[in-house]
N, C-alpha and C positions, 0 to 999 in steps of 0.2 A: 778691391782688396779681398772681398769674400771669395773670389774665384780661386785663390790659392789654397783655401781651406776646404773647398767643396760646398755644395749647396746645403748640406745638413749639419755642418760643423761650424763653430765660431771660434775665434782665436782663444777664448777662455776654455773651450772644450778640448783643446789640443795638448794641454799639460799632461804630464805623466800620471799624476795622482787622479785626475778626473777620468782619464781613460781607464786606469786600473779599477776605479770604483764602478765605472759603467760596465766594464767587463765582469766584475765580481757580481753586480746585480743581475746581469744576463745569466751567468752560471748559477746563481742562487735561484733565480726564477725557473730555470730549466730543471735543476735538481729538486726543487720543491714540487713542481708538476710531476716529475718522474716518481717521486715518493707517493704522491696522492694516487697516481695511476696504479702503482704497485699495490697499494693498500686496497684500492677498489677491486682490482683483479683478484687479489688474495681473498677478499671476502666472498666474491662470487665462487671461486674455486672451493673454498671451505664450505659454503652452502651446498654446493653440488655433492661433495663428499658426505656431508651430514645427511642430506636427503637420501643418498644411496644406502647409508648405514641404517637409517630409520626404516626405509622400505624393506630391507632384508630382515630387520628385527621384527617388524610387524607381520610379514608374510613368511616367517620361517617355517610354519607348518606346511607350506606348499613345497618347500625344498627340504632336503635332508638336514638333520642337525649338524652333521659334520661339515657338509658343504656350506651351510649357513655360517658356521663358526669360521671356517677358512676364509670365506669372502669378507666377513666382518673384520677378521684380523688383518686381512690385506688392506681393507679400507682404513682401518685404524692406524696401521703402520704408515700408510700413505699420508694420512692426516698429520701424524706426528712429524714425519719427514718434511712435508710441505710447510708446516708451522715453524719448524726449526730453520728451514731455508728462508722463509719469509722474515723471521727474526734477524737472521744474519744479514740479509740484504738491506732491510730497513735500518738496522743498527749502523751498518757501514755508510749508507747514504746520509743518515742523520749526523754522523761524525763529520762527514764532508761539509754538510750545511753549517754545522757549528764552527768549523775551521773558517769558512768564508765569512760567517757572521762576526767572529771574534778577531780575525786577521785584517779584513778589508772594510767591512761595513760599519765597524765601530766608530769610524771617523766621519761617516756620512751624516749630515745634520738631520735628514729625514728619518734615517734609521734610529738615531739617538732619540729623537722626539717620539717616534713610534714605540720604542722599547721602554720609554719612561711612563707611558700610559699604563696604569694598573687598574684592575677591576676592584670594585669595592669589596668583593668577596675574596678573602685571603686565599682560600683553597684554589681559586682559579689562577692565582699568580704563581703557584708552584709549577715547577718544570717536570710534570709527570710523564709527558710523552706517551699518553695512553695508546695511541695507534701504533707507535713504533715499538714499544716494549711490552706493555701489559697485555694487549690483545693477543699477540703471538704466544706469549707465555701462558695465558689463560686457555688458548686453544690447544696447546700441548697437553695441559692438564685435562681438558675435556676429552681429548682423544684417548688418553691413557685410562680415564675413568670409563669411557665407553668400551674399551677393550676389556677392562676388568668385569664390567657388567656382562659382556658376551661370554667371557670365560666362566663366570659364576652360573649363568643361565645354562650353558652347555654342561657344566658339571652336574647341576641338579636335574637336567633333562636326561642325562645318560647314566645316572647312578640311581638305583632304586627301581620303582615300578616302571619307569619310562625307559629303562635300559634296552628293552627289546626294540624300541623305536630307533635308537641309534644303531643297533646291530643290524636291523633290517635295512637301514640306509646303506650300510657297507655291502650287503649282499646283493643289492639291486644293480 
């Protein structure tokens, strides 16, 4: 009798609801792994952009002020753009995970038991989604602040006694 169901399925696993739940778990696992990979890749990319910005900021005296500002602005705009893209992609994937969780996994007894376990710390039970929402928003703010710092530094370097340094950069 088991041959008609195949070696890995049993008669109870062939019902529509269990197949749907199993498929939902597979999709949920895939999407959750994809979300983690995107966040990990995003953090590495952000770290590389930040390292580039800081290197330019520290060694600006070795390159011209205008070129330094231009490169810092490009890196800052790249950081803002990538953070916005990262926010959009993680937000979209999180919504898909929520749909699977609320539509299909809510009836799975394992999920119900898992979701009922709460931490004794109330703040850990809040649905903050720090990686999906707060980290990209915070990075957008950081990149805008770094752009502002670069502009302020450029302004003070090129106005006043250091103005000849900026003009000499252009004439080279």
